[in-house]
N, C-alpha and C positions, 0 to 999 in steps of 0.2 A: 773883691778879693776872693780868690778861691785857690784850691790846690787839688793834687792828684797823687796817689801812691800806686805803684804797680811793681810787679816782680817779672823778671825775664828768665826762663830756664835755657841755658845754653845747650848746644848739642853734646858738649863734653860732660854735662852734668852739673856744671856750676849754676848758681842762682845769683842773679844780680838784682838788688832792690834799688828802686828808684823813687824819688819824690819830686814833685813840682809844687813850689808854694812861694808865697812872698817872703822876701828877706825879713826876718823878724826885727822890726824896729819899734813897734808899739804893741800893747798887750793883745789887740785883735790879730795883728799879723804873726805874733808869737803863737797864739792859740792855734791858728790855722797851720803854722809850721808844725807845731807839736802834734796836732791832730794827724797830719800826713805821716809823721814819724811813727805815731802810735799805731797806725795800720801794720807796720812792719814789727813793732815791738810786740804787739798782741798776737799778730799772725792773721793772715787771711784765712777765711773759711773756718775760723775757730767757733763761731756761733752759727746757729742753724739759719738765722735770717740776717739779711743784710742791714736791716734797721737795728737789730740788736747789736750787730758789730759796730755800726756807727755810734750808738749809745756808749758802748764800753770804750770806744776810742776817744770819744769827747770827754768822758770821765777821766780817763787816763791823762789826756792832755791838760785839762784843768788842775788835776793833781800835781803834775809835773810843773806847772807854773808856779804853783804855791810852794813847792819844794825848792825852787830857786829864788824865791822871794818876790815874785811878781803876782799881785793879787788880780785875779780876773775882774775886770770893770764891767759896766753895764752893756757895753757893746759885745763883749764876749759872751755874757749871759744870754743877750738877745740872739746872737748868732747861733748858740747852742740850741735855744728853744726853736728858732725858725728852721734850722737844719733837721732837727728831730721831727718837727711837725711834718716837714716835707718827706722825710724818709718813711715815717709811719703811714702817712697818707698814701704814699706810692705803693707801700706793701699791701695796704688794705684794698686799694684800687685794683691791684693785680691778683686779689683773692686770698690774701692770708687769712687763715681761719682762726688761729690762736696766737694772740699777741702776748708776749711775755709781760708780766705784771709791772716792772718798772717802766714799761713803755706806755702804759695806759694813760699817763698824764699827758702824753703828746697827741692823742687821738683828736683830729680836728672836730671842732664844735659845729653843729648845725646852725645855719644862719636864722 
């Protein structure tokens, strides 16, 4: 299960926001759906790094789940953890020099 969020700027100045995600039927599909909505709710390029944006979007999605009465389960927690480890690892491989403090917990550990 995965998703994608993007925005299209039309020639007349209108912006159309799109998401692609699973239909929310389970806690994990709801989390992915809300995560993609969160990219639009928070806004693209609001944070300096992509991994920081991913972190805040995940936190937003999990908070939204709780607000509507759906407690994130272990699959949601694992997806959040793995997604963030991937995003932080990718940023570090691409040369990120300064990682924001909340993201330090996701730094891949040496084998």
